[in-house]
C-alpha positions in Angstrom: 84.5 118.4 89.9 86.4 119.0 92.6 86.3 116.7 95.9 87.4 116.1 99.2 89.8 112.8 99.7 88.5 112.0 103.1 84.8 111.7 101.6 86.0 109.1 98.7 87.6 106.9 102.0 84.8 104.1 101.9 83.7 103.9 98.2 82.8 100.6 97.4 84.9 98.9 94.5 82.8 96.6 92.0 84.5 95.0 89.6 82.5 93.4 86.7 81.7 90.8 88.4 81.3 91.4 92.2 82.4 94.0 95.0 85.9 93.5 96.2 86.2 96.2 99.1 86.2 99.5 99.9 88.6 102.7 99.0 91.0 102.9 102.2 93.5 105.9 101.0 95.2 107.0 98.0 98.7 106.8 96.6 99.7 110.2 94.9 103.2 111.4 93.4 104.2 114.8 95.2 106.0 115.5 91.7 102.8 116.0 89.7 100.2 115.9 92.7 98.3 113.1 90.6 96.9 110.1 92.1 98.5 107.1 90.8 96.5 104.1 93.0 93.6 103.7 95.0 94.1 101.6 98.0 91.6 99.1 98.3 90.6 97.5 102.0 89.3 94.0 100.4 87.7 93.2 104.0 86.4 89.3 104.3 86.8 88.8 100.8 90.5 88.7 100.8 91.0 88.7 104.5 94.4 90.8 105.5 95.4 92.1 102.4 95.0 95.3 100.7 95.4 95.8 96.4 96.2 98.8 94.4 94.1 99.8 91.5 94.7 102.4 89.1 92.6 105.2 87.9 93.1 104.0 84.7 90.8 100.9 85.4 88.1 102.8 86.9 84.7 103.5 85.0 82.5 106.3 85.4 81.8 106.5 89.5 78.7 106.4 91.0 78.5 109.6 93.1 74.7 109.0 94.5 75.7 105.4 95.4 79.2 106.5 96.5 80.6 103.6 94.2 84.1 103.0 92.0 83.3 100.5 89.2 86.8 99.2 87.8 86.6 97.2 84.9 88.9 94.2 86.0 87.2 90.7 87.2 87.3 89.1 90.8 89.7 86.6 89.6 92.1 89.3 88.0 92.3 91.4 91.4 92.7 88.0 93.4 95.4 86.9 91.4 97.2 90.4 91.1 100.9 90.8 92.5 100.5 91.0 96.6 101.5 94.6 97.6 102.8 95.0 100.9 101.2 98.6 101.6 102.8 99.0 105.0 106.0 99.4 103.0 107.2 101.9 100.5 106.0 100.8 97.1 109.0 100.4 95.0 109.3 100.6 90.8 109.6 97.2 91.1 106.3 96.7 92.2 104.7 99.5 90.5 106.3 97.7 86.9 104.9 94.3 87.9 101.2 95.7 88.4 101.7 97.5 85.3 102.5 94.4 83.5 99.7 92.3 84.9 97.1 94.7 84.3 98.1 96.2 81.1 98.3 99.7 82.7 100.3 102.6 81.2 103.5 102.9 82.7 102.8 106.9 84.0 106.6 107.3 85.1 107.8 106.7 81.3 104.9 109.4 79.6 101.3 109.7 79.3 99.7 106.3 77.6 102.8 104.4 77.5 102.7 100.7 78.4 104.7 97.5 78.3 105.2 95.6 75.8 102.5 93.2 74.6 102.1 91.3 71.6 104.4 92.9 68.9 106.4 95.9 70.6 106.2 99.4 68.9 108.7 102.3 69.6 106.8 103.7 72.2 106.3 100.8 74.3 110.4 99.8 74.2 110.8 103.4 75.2 108.5 102.9 78.2 109.7 99.2 79.1 113.5 100.9 79.1 112.2 103.5 81.3 110.5 100.7 83.6 113.8 98.8 83.6 115.8 102.0 84.6 113.1 103.1 87.2 113.6 99.4 89.0 117.4 100.3 89.5 116.2 102.5 92.4 114.0 100.1 94.4 111.6 102.4 95.8 110.1 105.5 94.1 110.8 108.6 96.1 107.5 110.5 95.2 104.7 107.9 96.1 103.1 109.0 99.3 99.9 107.9 101.0 97.1 110.7 101.5 96.6 109.1 105.3 100.5 109.8 105.6 100.4 113.1 104.8 97.2 114.2 106.4 98.2 115.9 110.0 101.9 117.0 108.4 102.7 120.3 109.9 102.9 123.4 107.3 105.9 125.5 107.5 105.0 129.0 106.1 108.4 131.1 105.5 108.3 132.8 108.8 106.7 129.9 111.2 104.5 126.8 111.3 100.7 127.7 110.8 98.5 124.1 110.8 98.5 120.9 109.4 97.1 119.1 106.6 93.4 117.9 107.0 92.6 116.9 103.7 93.3 116.8 100.0 90.9 118.0 96.9 91.0 116.3 93.6 89.9 116.8 90.5 87.6 113.6 90.1 88.2 113.5 86.0 92.1 114.0 85.8 92.9 112.4 89.4 95.2 115.8 89.9 95.3 117.1 93.5 94.6 120.7 93.3 94.7 121.5 97.0 95.3 120.9 100.6 93.5 122.2 103.3 95.1 123.5 106.0 93.5 123.6 109.5 94.9 126.7 111.3 93.9 126.3 114.8 97.0 125.3 116.4 100.5 126.6 117.2 100.6 129.1 120.5 97.3 130.1 120.1 97.9 132.1 116.5 94.4 132.5 115.1 92.2 131.8 117.8 89.4 129.2 116.9 91.6 128.9 113.3 90.2 128.3 110.2 90.5 126.1 107.2 92.0 127.8 104.2 93.3 126.0 100.7 97.1 126.1 99.1 97.8 124.9 95.7 100.4 122.1 95.3 102.4 124.8 92.9 102.7 127.0 96.0 104.7 124.2 98.0 108.1 124.1 97.9 108.9 121.0 99.1 107.6 118.0 101.5 110.4 116.9 104.0 109.2 113.3 104.9 111.5 112.7 107.9 110.2 116.2 109.9 106.4 115.6 108.6 106.5 119.0 107.3 105.2 120.5 104.5 106.9 124.1 103.3 105.0 126.6 101.4 106.3 129.8 100.2 103.9 132.2 102.0 103.9 134.1 105.0 101.6 133.7 108.2 100.0 136.9 107.2 99.0 135.5 103.6 97.2 132.6 105.2 95.8 134.4 108.1 93.9 136.7 105.7 93.4 133.9 102.5 89.6 133.4 102.1 88.0 130.8 104.3 87.0 127.8 103.1 84.0 126.0 104.0 84.4 122.0 104.1 80.4 121.7 104.0 80.5 123.5 100.6 82.1 122.4 97.2 85.0 124.3 95.5 83.3 126.4 92.8 85.2 128.4 90.4 84.2 131.7 91.8 86.0 130.7 95.2 89.0 129.5 92.9 89.2 132.7 91.1 88.8 134.5 94.5 91.7 132.6 96.0 94.0 132.5 93.1 93.3 136.3 92.7 94.1 136.9 96.4 97.7 135.2 95.9 98.3 136.9 92.8 99.1 133.3 91.1 98.6 132.1 87.8 95.7 130.1 87.1 95.6 126.5 86.1 92.6 126.4 84.4 94.0 129.3 81.9 
């Protein structure tokens, strides 16, 4: 199912033996548009500290109780490598977390893990990829959702709005859409409306300018199917959206 990232903020994080805090935001990479970590605000449990949890540690979410269960203990989380979430996350930090928790090294390939016990050929390759990645300190593709919200949208013929939210797939943690609010810029589209843009339609993100560049023009966006944030994104709407833009459908 497709879900709003903003609505997932505040979900309780429950370990195997207690509750450690709430989901504050998410780290995603803009190469594969996949959520890599949940940023957990630990509140009074670990005052002044936020921790990162990989989706690999999540169990089945309880959508009615707004809860993310994780297959970790409080002690494991408490003793995990400390991460300064106010600073860019480096590959070194990610490698330390992956090694500590036994998480797959996602940048080395699906399912690849660091050696534990007797190394396999796949684990050796993962370790080599991790060591190579550590040579460049900061992961240039890893970004916070709260950081990108409010970034301006640059169409091929001018600015058209700003990022308001993300829509992700709750079983794969892939970001399928950016929610764009067009209520700005020289009274274009009076009153504005909300529309969805899929990551494949994005040319690039300029972090210095706080802009998302898309390969669409303003007329494309003005006449695109309107998105109602009060309703879940369903396949009928997605078909309408992709047919409008004439783009290949990700589910085919």
